[in-house]
C-alpha positions as CSV (number, residue, x, y, z in Angstrom):
1,M,-98.2,-109.0,115.3
2,D,-99.1,-109.2,119.5
3,P,-98.4,-113.0,120.0
4,E,-101.0,-112.8,122.8
5,Q,-104.4,-111.9,122.8
6,P,-107.2,-112.2,125.6
7,T,-109.7,-115.1,125.3
8,S,-113.6,-114.7,126.1
9,T,-112.6,-115.8,129.8
10,G,-110.1,-113.2,130.3
11,E,-106.9,-115.6,129.9
12,R,-104.4,-114.8,127.7
13,R,-103.7,-117.7,124.8
14,R,-100.8,-117.9,122.5
15,T,-101.7,-116.9,118.7
16,Y,-100.1,-117.3,115.5
17,R,-96.5,-116.8,115.3
18,H,-93.2,-118.2,113.5
19,G,-95.3,-119.8,110.6
20,D,-97.2,-122.5,112.6
21,L,-100.4,-121.1,111.5
22,R,-102.5,-124.7,111.2
23,A,-101.5,-125.3,114.7
24,A,-102.7,-122.4,116.3
25,L,-106.3,-122.7,113.9
26,L,-106.5,-126.1,115.5
27,S,-105.9,-125.1,118.7
28,A,-108.4,-122.5,118.5
29,G,-110.8,-125.3,116.9
30,L,-110.3,-127.2,119.9
31,D,-111.2,-124.4,122.6
32,L,-114.5,-123.7,120.5
33,A,-115.3,-127.5,120.7
34,R,-114.5,-127.8,124.2
35,A,-116.8,-124.7,125.0
36,G,-119.8,-125.5,122.5
37,G,-119.4,-129.0,120.9
38,P,-118.7,-129.3,117.0
39,D,-121.5,-126.6,116.5
40,A,-119.1,-124.0,117.7
41,V,-116.4,-124.6,115.7
42,V,-116.4,-121.9,113.1
43,L,-113.3,-121.3,110.9
44,R,-113.8,-117.6,111.0
45,E,-113.9,-117.2,115.0
46,A,-110.8,-119.7,115.0
47,T,-108.8,-117.0,112.5
48,R,-109.8,-114.2,115.0
49,R,-108.8,-115.8,117.7
50,S,-105.5,-116.8,116.1
51,G,-105.0,-113.3,114.9
52,V,-105.0,-113.4,111.3
53,S,-107.2,-112.8,108.3
54,P,-109.5,-115.4,106.9
55,N,-107.9,-115.4,103.7
56,A,-104.4,-116.5,105.8
57,A,-106.3,-119.4,107.2
58,Y,-107.9,-120.8,103.9
59,R,-104.3,-122.0,103.0
60,H,-104.6,-124.6,105.8
61,F,-108.4,-125.2,106.1
62,A,-110.5,-124.6,103.0
63,D,-113.7,-124.5,104.9
64,R,-115.2,-125.0,108.1
65,A,-115.8,-128.7,107.2
66,A,-112.1,-128.9,106.9
67,L,-111.1,-127.5,110.2
68,L,-114.1,-129.4,112.2
69,S,-112.6,-132.7,110.6
70,A,-109.1,-131.9,112.1
71,V,-110.6,-130.8,115.4
72,S,-112.5,-134.3,115.6
73,D,-109.3,-135.9,114.7
74,A,-107.4,-134.3,117.6
75,A,-110.0,-134.7,120.0
76,Q,-110.1,-138.5,119.3
77,G,-106.1,-138.1,120.2
78,L,-107.2,-136.6,123.3
79,V,-109.5,-139.4,124.5
80,A,-106.9,-141.9,123.2
81,D,-104.6,-140.1,125.7
82,R,-107.0,-140.5,128.9
83,M,-107.3,-144.3,127.8
84,E,-103.6,-144.7,127.7
85,A,-103.2,-142.7,131.0
86,V,-105.5,-145.4,133.0
87,L,-103.9,-148.3,131.2
88,R,-100.4,-147.0,132.8
89,D,-102.3,-146.9,136.1
90,A,-103.7,-150.3,135.6
91,G,-100.3,-152.0,135.0
92,A,-98.6,-154.1,132.6
93,S,-100.8,-156.6,131.2
94,S,-98.5,-159.9,131.7
95,S,-100.0,-161.1,135.1
96,G,-103.0,-162.8,134.3
97,E,-106.6,-163.0,133.6
98,E,-107.7,-160.5,136.4
99,Q,-105.3,-158.0,135.4
100,A,-106.5,-158.2,131.9
101,R,-110.2,-157.9,133.0
102,R,-109.4,-154.7,134.7
103,R,-107.5,-153.1,131.9
104,L,-110.6,-153.7,129.9
105,R,-112.7,-151.7,132.4
106,A,-110.2,-149.3,132.8
107,V,-110.2,-148.1,129.1
108,G,-114.2,-148.1,129.3
109,T,-114.1,-146.1,132.5
110,A,-111.6,-143.8,131.0
111,Y,-113.8,-143.2,127.8
112,M,-117.1,-142.4,129.9
113,G,-114.9,-140.0,132.1
114,F,-113.6,-137.9,129.1
115,A,-117.4,-137.5,128.1
116,Q,-118.6,-136.4,131.3
117,E,-115.6,-134.1,131.8
118,E,-115.2,-133.1,128.1
119,P,-118.7,-133.3,126.6
120,G,-117.8,-130.7,124.2
121,L,-114.5,-132.3,122.7
122,F,-116.4,-135.7,122.7
123,R,-119.1,-134.6,121.0
124,A,-116.7,-133.3,118.4
125,A,-114.9,-136.1,118.4
126,F,-117.5,-138.6,117.6
127,T,-120.4,-136.7,115.8
128,V,-118.3,-136.0,112.6
129,P,-119.3,-138.6,109.8
130,G,-116.8,-141.1,108.8
131,D,-116.3,-144.9,108.8
132,L,-114.4,-147.6,110.4
133,R,-111.3,-147.1,108.0
134,E,-111.2,-143.8,109.5
135,A,-110.9,-145.0,113.1
136,L,-107.6,-146.2,112.3
137,S,-106.2,-143.2,110.9
138,P,-102.9,-141.9,112.3
139,A,-104.2,-138.5,112.7
140,K,-106.7,-139.5,115.5
141,A,-103.9,-141.5,117.4
142,G,-103.0,-139.9,120.9
143,L,-99.2,-139.4,122.0
144,T,-98.6,-143.4,121.9
145,G,-99.4,-143.5,118.1
146,R,-102.9,-145.3,119.0
147,T,-106.4,-144.2,118.3
148,P,-109.1,-145.3,120.6
149,F,-110.3,-148.0,118.5
150,Q,-106.7,-149.6,118.5
151,I,-106.3,-149.1,122.5
152,L,-109.8,-151.0,122.7
153,A,-108.7,-153.9,120.2
154,G,-105.5,-154.0,122.3
155,V,-106.9,-154.9,125.6
156,L,-109.5,-157.5,124.1
157,D,-106.1,-159.1,122.5
158,E,-104.8,-159.3,125.9
159,L,-107.7,-161.1,127.1
160,V,-107.1,-163.5,124.4
161,D,-103.5,-164.1,125.5
162,A,-104.5,-164.0,129.5
163,G,-107.2,-166.9,128.5
164,A,-110.2,-164.8,129.7
165,L,-111.5,-164.5,126.2
166,A,-112.0,-167.2,124.0
167,P,-110.4,-166.8,120.5
168,G,-113.6,-167.6,118.4
169,R,-115.1,-164.7,120.7
170,R,-112.7,-162.1,119.8
171,E,-113.7,-161.3,116.3
172,G,-116.0,-158.2,116.1
173,G,-115.7,-157.8,120.1
174,E,-114.4,-154.1,119.7
175,F,-117.7,-153.1,118.0
176,L,-119.8,-154.6,121.1
177,A,-117.8,-153.0,123.4
178,W,-117.5,-149.5,122.0
179,S,-121.2,-149.3,121.3
180,A,-122.4,-150.4,124.5
181,V,-119.8,-147.8,126.5
182,H,-120.7,-145.1,123.9
183,G,-124.2,-145.4,124.0
184,L,-124.2,-144.9,127.7
185,A,-121.7,-141.9,127.5
186,S,-124.1,-140.2,125.2
187,L,-127.5,-141.1,127.0
188,V,-125.3,-139.3,130.3
189,I,-124.3,-135.9,128.4
190,D,-127.0,-135.6,125.8
191,G,-129.8,-138.1,126.3
192,R,-132.3,-139.1,128.9
193,L,-130.0,-139.7,131.5
194,R,-128.7,-136.5,131.9
195,G,-129.0,-135.1,135.5
196,L,-128.8,-138.3,137.0
197,P,-126.6,-138.3,140.2
198,A,-123.0,-139.0,140.0
199,E,-123.5,-142.2,142.0
200,L,-126.3,-143.8,139.9
201,I,-124.2,-142.9,136.8
202,E,-121.3,-144.5,138.2
203,S,-122.8,-147.6,139.4
204,S,-124.6,-147.9,135.8
205,R,-121.1,-147.7,134.2
206,E,-119.9,-150.5,136.6
207,R,-122.8,-152.6,135.5
208,L,-122.7,-152.0,131.9
209,L,-118.8,-153.1,132.0
210,D,-119.8,-156.1,133.9
211,L,-122.2,-156.9,131.0
212,V,-119.4,-155.9,128.8
213,E,-116.9,-158.1,130.3
214,R,-119.6,-161.3,130.5
215,G,-120.7,-160.7,127.3
216,L,-118.0,-161.2,125.1
């Protein structure tokens, strides 16, 4: 089997070989989601891009829903990686209240940035039905082993440790912060805020993060 084949953009990509078919199908699914969101993730197209027959693919994914679920998990892992990257740039959390606040804002900015730069993957990551228990699934974790929800929880804990957030107000803070930032991100890529100038989106994001920070 030829290990490479052209994609729709004319580039060549690695296809199935050495028994790693599940990873090849997942990679193809992520490519489809990146280009067209969750609706574009089709098992037959993923098998075509991976260079295998549909019957071979069914050994790893029973149907489209199974592939889409795996793509959603992997996409959340990519969101987590973006959040962890900005936290590394923000520095350690041991130098007081100001830095703890900066780290909270950093994860919110990273989340928004991912949505704007990778809208297809963002939609795939967060439009597949699930509940809060699944937000902690290792399958949704990034390279450091934390999911986006766990990363957000971690920076809120840092706020408490730094004295910037009263312990009595810590409980449930993830739901409020996540809802606010996710809502703005969704409006920017899919809602009534599409097409706003970049500087207006940026100022709206910063004001929203101000509200989150003060409201916790």
